[in-house]
N, C-alpha and C positions, 0 to 999 in steps of 0.2 A: 140135404141135397147132395146127390151123387154127381160128381163131375167126371166127364169122359176125358181120357187122355187124348191129347191132340198130337198127331205126328208132324211136328213142326219141320223136321228135316225134310220129310216128304213134300210138305206144302211149299217150302222154300225152293226145293229142287224143281217142282212142277210149275209153280206160279211165279217164282222169283224173276225169271227172264222177262215175262210179260210186264210185271210191275216195274222192272228196271227200264224197259223200253218206254213205258208211259212217262215215268218221271224224267228220263233223259229228253224225250221228245218235247215235253213242256218246259223244262228248265234250262237245258243246254249246258249249264255250268256244272261241271263234274262234282265239285264239293257240295253244291246245293242238292244235286241228284242223289249223292250218297247219303246225305243227312235225311232227305225225304224218304228214301228207300228204307232206312232204319226206322224212322218215325212211323212209317206205314205198318211195319211188322210189329212194332210196340203197340200201336193202336189196335191192331188185329188181336194181339194177345189179350188186351183189355176187353175188347168186344167179345171174344170167345169165352172169357171168364164171366161175363155178364149174362150172356144169352146163347142159345144154340144158333149155329150158322148153317144155313141150308146150302149155300153156294160159296165156298171159299174163294173161288176165282172172282166172282162178282163183288164180294165184300172187299177183297184186296184191291181190285181195280178202283172201286168207289173210294176207298180210303186213300189210295195213292193219288188219284185225280184231285180229291179235295185238298190234300196236303200240298200238292204241287201248285194248285191255283192259289192257295193261301200264301205260299212262299213267293209266287209271282206278284201278288198284291203288295206284299211287304217290300219286295225289290223295287217296284215302280213307285211306291210311296217314298222310299228312301232316296231313290234316284231323283224324284221331283224335288226333294228337299236339298239334296247335295249336288245335283247336276253330274252324277257319276257317268262314266262311260259304260256301255253294255259289257257284261261279263264275256270272257273268252268262250268261244263255242267249242264243243267237243269236235275233235278232228274228223273230217270226212274227206278222204283223199281223192275220191272219184270225180266230182265236178270240177270244171275249169274255174279259175279265180273269179272272172266276171259273173259266171253263173252262180258260184258259191256266194258271192257278195249279194247278188239280187235275192237269192233264196234266204240268206241270213236276214236281210232287211225285211222281207215279207214275213218270215217266221217271227222276228222280233215284234213286228207290228201286230201279228196275230196274237202273240202272247200278251202284249200290252192290252189289246182289245178284250181278250178272254178275262183278264183281271178286272175289267170294268163290268162284266156281266153279273147278274144275280147268280147266286150259288147254284141253284138247281138247273138254270139254263146252261151255265158253263159245264156242269157235270154231265148233263144229258148230251151236249154237243161233243164233249171229249170222249165219252163212252161210245157214242154211235159213230161219229165222224172220224175220230182219230184212232180209237181202239177197235173199231169194227164190230161193236156189239149190235145185235138185232134190237129192234124196238122192245121186244119181249125181255131180252136179257137186260137191257138198260132199265126197263121198268122194274124188274126184280131187284136190280142193284140199288135203285133209287127209292124203292118202296112206294111207287106210284102206279096208277093205271097206265096201260099201254097208250091210250089216247092222249094222256097228259104228256107222255114222252114226245109224241109227235108235235104237240103244241109248243113244248119247251124248245125243241130243236128248231122249229119254224121261227119262233121269236128270237132265238139265239142267232140264227143265220141272218135274219133281217137286221138285228142290232149290230152284228159283226160287219155286215155289208156297209151299214151307215158309218160305223166307226172307222173302218178301213178306208172308205171313200173320203172321209173327212181328213184322214192323216196324210194322204198323198195325191191330191188332185193334180198338182203341177207335174209330178213325175209321170202320171198316167197320161196326161195330155201330151207331154213331150214325147213319150213312147209312141203314141198314136201317130204323131207327125212324122217321126223317123221311119215308121213301118209303111207309110203310104207310098 
């Protein structure tokens, strides 16, 4: 079997920033994001050694999303056992403190809810809704038909809606009263 040489420096230069944005957006904790970024490229190396890869971008995004979701699941399981505080967020200087706090709470709730979804639903949702993949690109990355991506995203959104509604009904009601 003849193996093709892979230009890893070029792949990291081209695709690394997108992989980094994906893991940062999902994990927010810098140390977790750095580890997940490295794990993604190690997994990619193993994948490239086992089989030819048609779309490096899709493969890397799929690997990054799966690893970040796994790390989220570990984080929430550990927090449930230990009652830990949420990890420090990556700095974002632009929003005002109250807006940043509200966005951080919503993002934390979304990450917790994503960790409860079945793998394919979470992956399809992240690829399409967070990373901007088309249904076709998400289908290629997940190895499923395009129609299945639509079903997975629909189910993920419905489940996320239920999970997020169950997490904060009091805050949402209080917010409605204030804005009236």
